[in-house]
C-alpha positions, 0 to 999 in steps of 0.5 A: 577294481574288485569283481563281485562274484562268488568263488569256487569255495562258496559252494559244496559240490559233492554229488551235485551236477555242475555246468562249467563254461571254459574257454579252450578255443585253441590255435590250430595248425592249418596243415595237420588240423591239430591243436598248435598251442594248449595254453588255454587248456592248461590254464583251465585245469585248476578249476576242473581239478577242484570241481572233480576233487570236490565230487562234482558230476561235471559237464564242460561246455566250450567252443572252438572256432566260429563263422568268422574263424571257420578254419578253426571250427572243429569238434572238441575230441582232441581237447578232451584227449588233452584234458584227460592226459593233463588231468590224469583221468578220463574226461569223456567226450560226446559230439553233441551240445545239448541234444538228447544224447548230451542230456542222457550222458549228463544224467549218468555222470557219477561224482568225480566224473566229467564229460566235455560236450560238443562244440558250442559254435555248432549252435546258431545261438552261440555264433558271433553272427547271431549275437550281433544280429539278434541281440538278446538280453540274458533274460531273453536267452532262457528260451534258447535251446541250449539253456532250455535243454541244460539248465534243468539238469544242473545244480550249479553253474561255474564260469571260468572263460574270461577269454570269452567275457566280451561275448553276449551269448547264452553259454556266457550270460544266461545260466547265471539267471537260473543257477547258483553261480561261481567264478573259476580260478582263471576268471579271478586271475585274469580279472586281477591281472588286468585290473592291476595293469589298469591301476598301474601301481608300478610306474612307469607303465609301458604298452608294447603294441604290434601285430597285424590286427591293429584294431586291438591296439587302437581299441585300447589306445585312446583309453590308456592314453586319455586316462593316463594308464600308459606312460609310454606306448611302443608301436611296432608291427603294422601299428608302428607303420600306421603311426609312421604314415600318420606322422608323414614318414610313410615307409613307402608305396607298397605299405600304403597300398597294403593299408588301403587294401585292408581298409586300414586308412581310417586308423591312419587318421586316428593315429594322427589325432593321437599323435597330436594329443599324446605324441610325447608318449608314443614312440615309433620305429626308427628303422625297419627290416625287410627281405631283399634278394633273400637277405635281411635288409635294414632301412632307417626311417630317415631313408624312407619312403622306399617304394620298392620294399615291403617291411615286415619287422623292426630294426636294431635301432628300434629294438635298442630304444624300446629295450631301454624303455622296457628295462626301466618300466615298472609295469609292461603290457604286450599285445602283438608281435613286432613283425612277421615272426613266423619268417626267420629273417623277420623274427629278430625284432619280436625275439629281442623285444620278448627277451627284453620283456622277459628279463625286465624287472617290472611286472609283465602281462602278455596277451593275445593269440599271436603274442602268446604263440611268439612268446612260446617260441622265443622265451617260454611263458613262465618268464612273464608275470602273467600270461592272459588267455584273452584277446578280444575280452582283454582289449575290451577290458582295457578300453574301459568297456563293461564286459557282458560276463562281468555284468552277468556274474555280478547280477548273480552275486547280488541274488546269491549273496542275498541268500 
C-alpha cells in the first residue's frame, strides 16, 4: 500500500515561501490549562527542521480543540514556545489565522525563519460542524477565506498532519488544488506504519482494544475481522464489558445502566453479530476489578452479574491470558487503555498489558490520545515499534475508508508528477 505523493526532497525551498500544515493538537490539563503531552509537537520537528535548514520562509498552520472539544480550544502561543525550545530557534507566533496581520507577517519572513499562525479552529470554515453541515469539495474550498487569503502568498504547500487526515477541511485538502505539494516526514511514517499493520506481514496479528470511546474500536472491528487482518482481538475497557454483555455475561445492572445512559446499546447488538461470525478470534475478560470500600476488588466473570458494583479495570486472570497472546504475536496494535488508568486502584490492568506489549518481540503500534498518555505514564514511548499520533484518522484508515487527505495528496501528485 503505497501513497502517491511527492516528498520533502522533491523541491528546492531556498528563499521560497512554504505553508506547512501540522497537527500539534495536544491534550490539555483541565486544571492548569497547559499542554499535558507534547508527543505530536515532537513528532512534527523533523519536517520543520528540514524546511528551515533548506532556507524556507516558513508559516505553520495548525488547530487546537474544536467545537466538540471546546475545553481544549485555545490559542497556540504555548505550542510556539514549545516548538522554539525543542528546535533551538525562535518560532514566532501571531494570534491571527489569515487576516491582514497574519498576511503581513508572512510577507516579512526571511529564509530560515518561521511563524506559527493562530488556531485554525477559530475559523468557521475549519470546525467539524462546518465540515458536516456544508460538505464542500476541495475545489469549492478555494473560495474560503483561509485559502483566498493565504494561497497567493506561498510557493509550496507541505502537509505533515496525518492525525487530521480524516478531516475534509480547507487547511487539509484545498491548498493541494493550487500549490506544488509535498508530504512531510511524519505523514510518510504514519502511512507506512499503518499500512504494515494492515498487511500483517508478521503473524499472528493481535489487536488490543479498550478505552471508553468504543466507537473507535467498533469503527475498525468488522473490517479487521472480515478481511482477516486481525488473528486475535483482545477486548478490555468498556469494549470488553460490552462484549461480555453481548455474550450474555453482563457484569451487572450498574454497567447496563451506564451503557444505556451513554447510548451504547447499539454496540451490544453489533458485538453479538461479531461474536456469532468471529467468536473464536475475540477474547473477553475472565475477571474484572472495581473499587469496593476503598480497596481493589477482583470478581471472576463466573460470579457475575454483580449489580452492586461498577467495574473499571480487568483482573489478573485476564492480564495473564492476554499477556500470553501478546508475547506470541508477530504484530500488535493497541488502541485504548484496559481501565480507568488515572485512578491508582484501577490502573493495574493497563500497566501490566502496556508492559507486556513493550516487552513483546513482535512489531508494536500504539495509537490514540489516552493510549499514548497511558503509555507515557507506565512504560515510556520509545519501547514501542511505532507510536501513531492519529486517533480518528487511524481508525478510519484501519476501517478501510478513503481518507480525504490521501485523496488530495494523490490528486496533487498526479498533477505535479506530470510536470
